C-alpha positions as CSV (number, residue, x, y, z in Angstrom):
1,M,32.0,325.4,-13.9
2,K,31.2,322.6,-11.4
3,Q,34.8,322.4,-10.3
4,H,35.0,326.2,-9.9
5,N,31.9,326.1,-7.6
6,V,33.5,323.4,-5.5
7,L,36.6,325.6,-5.1
8,L,34.6,328.6,-4.1
9,A,32.6,326.6,-1.5
10,S,35.8,325.3,0.0
11,T,36.8,328.7,1.5
12,P,35.5,329.2,5.1
13,K,33.8,332.5,4.3
14,R,32.0,331.0,1.3
15,M,31.1,327.9,3.2
16,L,29.5,330.0,5.9
17,I,27.5,332.1,3.5
18,R,26.2,329.0,1.7
19,S,25.4,327.4,5.0
20,I,23.4,330.4,6.1
21,I,21.5,330.4,2.8
22,F,20.7,326.8,3.2
23,T,19.5,327.3,6.8
24,I,17.3,330.3,5.9
25,G,15.6,328.2,3.1
26,Q,15.1,325.3,5.5
27,W,13.5,327.6,8.1
28,L,11.2,329.1,5.5
29,F,10.1,325.9,3.9
30,T,9.7,323.6,6.9
31,P,6.8,325.4,8.6
32,I,4.9,325.5,5.3
33,F,5.4,321.8,4.6
34,S,4.6,320.8,8.2
35,V,1.2,322.4,7.9
36,F,0.8,320.6,4.5
37,A,1.8,317.3,6.2
38,I,-1.0,317.6,8.7
39,F,-3.5,317.4,5.9
40,T,-2.2,313.9,4.9
41,F,-3.9,312.4,8.0
42,P,-6.7,310.6,6.0
43,F,-4.2,308.6,4.1
44,S,-2.5,305.3,5.1
45,R,0.8,305.5,7.1
46,V,2.8,304.3,4.1
47,T,1.2,306.9,1.8
48,R,1.6,309.7,4.3
49,N,5.3,308.8,4.6
50,K,5.8,308.9,0.8
51,I,4.2,312.3,0.6
52,I,6.0,313.8,3.5
53,S,9.3,312.4,2.3
54,L,9.0,315.1,-0.4
55,W,10.3,317.5,2.2
56,A,13.5,315.5,2.6
57,R,13.9,315.3,-1.1
58,T,13.6,319.1,-1.4
59,M,16.0,319.7,1.5
60,L,18.6,317.4,-0.1
61,W,18.3,319.2,-3.4
62,W,18.6,322.5,-1.6
63,L,21.6,321.2,0.3
64,R,23.3,320.2,-3.0
65,V,22.6,323.6,-4.6
66,T,23.7,325.8,-1.7
67,C,26.4,323.7,0.0
68,N,27.5,321.3,-2.8
69,I,26.9,318.2,-0.6
70,T,26.1,315.0,-2.5
71,Y,26.2,311.3,-1.6
72,V,26.8,307.7,-2.9
73,V,25.4,304.5,-1.6
74,K,27.7,301.4,-1.2
75,G,26.0,298.0,-0.7
76,A,22.6,298.9,-2.1
77,E,22.2,295.3,-3.2
78,H,21.8,294.3,0.5
79,I,18.6,296.3,0.9
80,P,15.8,293.6,1.1
81,E,12.3,294.0,-0.4
82,T,10.5,293.4,2.9
83,P,10.3,295.8,5.8
84,C,13.2,295.5,8.3
85,V,14.9,297.3,11.2
86,I,17.7,299.6,10.2
87,L,20.3,300.1,12.9
88,A,22.5,303.0,11.8
89,K,25.4,305.2,12.7
90,H,24.3,308.7,13.8
91,Q,26.6,311.7,13.1
92,S,24.4,314.3,11.7
93,A,20.9,315.5,10.8
94,W,21.7,314.6,7.2
95,E,21.0,310.9,7.5
96,T,17.4,311.5,8.7
97,L,16.8,313.3,5.4
98,A,18.8,311.0,3.1
99,F,17.5,307.7,4.5
100,Q,14.0,308.7,3.2
101,L,15.5,308.5,-0.4
102,I,17.7,305.5,0.1
103,F,15.2,303.2,1.9
104,P,11.5,302.5,1.5
105,A,8.8,304.3,3.6
106,Q,10.1,304.4,7.2
107,V,9.5,305.5,10.7
108,Y,12.0,306.6,13.4
109,V,12.4,305.6,17.0
110,M,12.8,308.9,18.8
111,K,12.4,310.7,22.1
112,R,8.8,311.9,22.4
113,E,9.9,315.5,23.2
114,L,10.7,316.0,19.5
115,L,6.9,315.9,18.7
116,W,6.4,319.0,20.9
117,I,8.5,321.2,18.6
118,P,6.1,323.7,16.8
119,F,5.5,322.9,13.1
120,F,8.4,320.4,12.8
121,G,7.0,318.2,15.5
122,W,3.4,318.4,14.0
123,G,4.6,317.3,10.6
124,L,6.8,314.6,12.2
125,A,3.8,313.2,14.0
126,M,2.1,312.4,10.7
127,T,5.0,310.0,9.8
128,S,3.9,307.7,12.6
129,P,7.1,307.7,14.6
130,I,7.8,305.5,17.5
131,A,8.0,308.2,20.2
132,I,9.1,306.8,23.6
133,N,9.7,308.0,27.0
134,R,13.4,307.1,27.5
135,S,13.1,307.4,31.3
136,A,10.5,304.6,31.4
137,G,13.1,301.9,31.3
138,R,11.7,298.4,30.7
139,E,8.2,299.8,29.9
140,A,9.7,301.8,27.1
141,L,11.2,298.6,25.6
142,K,7.8,296.9,25.7
143,Q,6.3,299.8,24.0
144,L,9.0,299.9,21.4
145,V,8.4,296.2,20.5
146,A,4.6,296.6,20.4
147,L,4.7,299.7,18.2
148,G,7.5,298.4,16.1
149,K,5.5,295.2,15.3
150,K,2.6,297.4,14.1
151,R,4.7,299.5,12.0
152,L,6.5,296.6,10.3
153,S,3.2,294.9,9.7
154,A,1.9,298.1,8.1
155,G,4.8,297.9,5.5
156,L,7.0,300.5,7.2
157,W,10.7,300.1,7.9
158,V,11.9,301.1,11.4
159,V,15.1,303.3,11.8
160,V,16.9,303.2,15.1
161,F,20.2,304.9,16.0
162,P,21.7,302.6,18.7
163,E,24.0,305.3,20.0
164,G,21.0,307.4,20.8
165,T,22.6,310.7,19.9
166,R,24.8,312.2,17.2
167,I,28.4,311.2,17.7
168,A,31.4,313.1,16.1
169,P,33.5,311.5,13.3
170,K,36.1,309.1,14.6
171,Q,34.3,308.6,17.8
172,H,32.0,305.9,19.0
173,G,29.1,306.0,21.5
174,K,27.6,303.2,23.6
175,F,25.3,301.0,21.6
176,H,22.0,300.9,23.5
177,I,19.9,297.7,23.5
178,G,16.6,299.2,22.2
179,G,17.0,298.6,18.5
180,A,18.4,295.1,19.0
181,W,15.6,294.4,21.4
182,L,13.1,295.5,18.8
183,A,14.6,293.3,16.1
184,S,14.8,290.3,18.4
185,G,11.3,290.8,19.8
186,T,9.7,291.1,16.4
187,K,12.0,288.5,14.7
188,A,12.7,291.1,12.1
189,T,15.8,291.4,9.8
190,V,18.3,294.0,10.7
191,L,20.1,296.2,8.2
192,P,23.3,297.7,9.7
193,V,24.2,301.1,8.1
194,A,27.4,303.2,8.4
195,H,28.1,306.6,6.9
196,N,30.4,309.6,7.3
197,A,28.0,312.4,7.1
198,G,29.5,314.2,10.1
199,H,32.4,315.4,8.0
200,C,30.1,317.5,5.9
201,W,27.3,318.3,8.3
202,A,28.6,318.3,11.9
203,K,26.6,318.4,15.1
204,N,25.7,321.7,16.7
205,T,27.1,323.9,14.0
206,I,25.5,325.8,11.1
207,M,28.6,325.2,9.0
208,K,28.2,322.8,6.1
209,K,31.3,321.6,4.2
210,P,31.1,320.5,0.5
211,G,31.8,316.9,-0.2
212,V,30.5,313.4,-1.1
213,I,29.0,311.5,1.8
214,T,29.3,307.7,1.6
215,V,26.5,305.6,3.0
216,S,27.4,301.9,3.4
217,V,24.7,299.3,3.7
218,G,25.8,296.0,5.3
219,P,24.5,292.4,4.8
220,P,21.1,291.8,6.4
221,I,21.1,290.0,9.8
222,D,18.4,287.4,10.5
223,C,17.4,288.0,14.1
224,S,14.7,285.3,14.4
225,Q,17.0,283.2,16.5
226,L,19.2,285.8,18.1
227,K,19.0,287.4,21.6
228,P,19.2,291.2,21.7
229,D,22.8,291.2,23.0
230,A,23.9,289.0,20.1
231,V,22.2,291.3,17.7
232,N,23.8,294.4,19.3
233,T,27.3,292.8,19.1
234,Q,27.1,291.9,15.5
235,V,25.8,295.3,14.4
236,E,28.2,297.3,16.5
237,S,31.1,295.2,15.2
238,W,30.2,295.7,11.6
239,I,29.5,299.4,11.9
240,K,32.8,300.1,13.8
241,A,34.8,298.1,11.1
242,E,33.0,299.9,8.3
243,M,33.4,303.3,9.9
244,A,37.2,302.7,10.0
245,T,37.2,302.4,6.3
246,L,34.9,305.4,5.7
247,E,36.9,307.8,8.0
């Protein structure tokens, strides 16, 4: 039966129908859960994140049921027990959901405009993200380090997408310095992460393709003695090499 469902989902028409069903469910559930997330305000940041991550768990379950998209994790033994900075490949909206299951309670570095989105942005604000003004230049980097240090001290991991935006499979964007600057400035450990989610959930399309996404976690990088440029070079080199094997 499972194999039969995979074959059905592989036809373009079936994929579109399943994708639309997933999107409708996402639209219906997100506003409800966003309002619920607001009421987690009295709890600590870590507790709020754990509660709010139930939304991500539900969406991943719904994605598996409707679109037959699952995932596997390679290199899970590299995940440390203490909070660190995750510098990851960005291909899809999928990883912002899955990382909440793969890694401990976390916050994201993002553009502040995302917090202005009705419902979604309100719930997002309760996760204590590091929302920065990208046009602020060096001031934004100072803010990133100051807020990042507070989040790490509170027991939260910090996720940064160095490329800044979603990049299509088999393509590479410029690795910006922000995430490396944060890791170097806080003397935190960096965890490089690669994945091929863009093959199943591409940018700017409603279509979802069935498949198994691979998330690859690299060896931790001690940034206590590294300059931002050196951190960026190591992370970019590992991610590019790993993406070549995944794609």
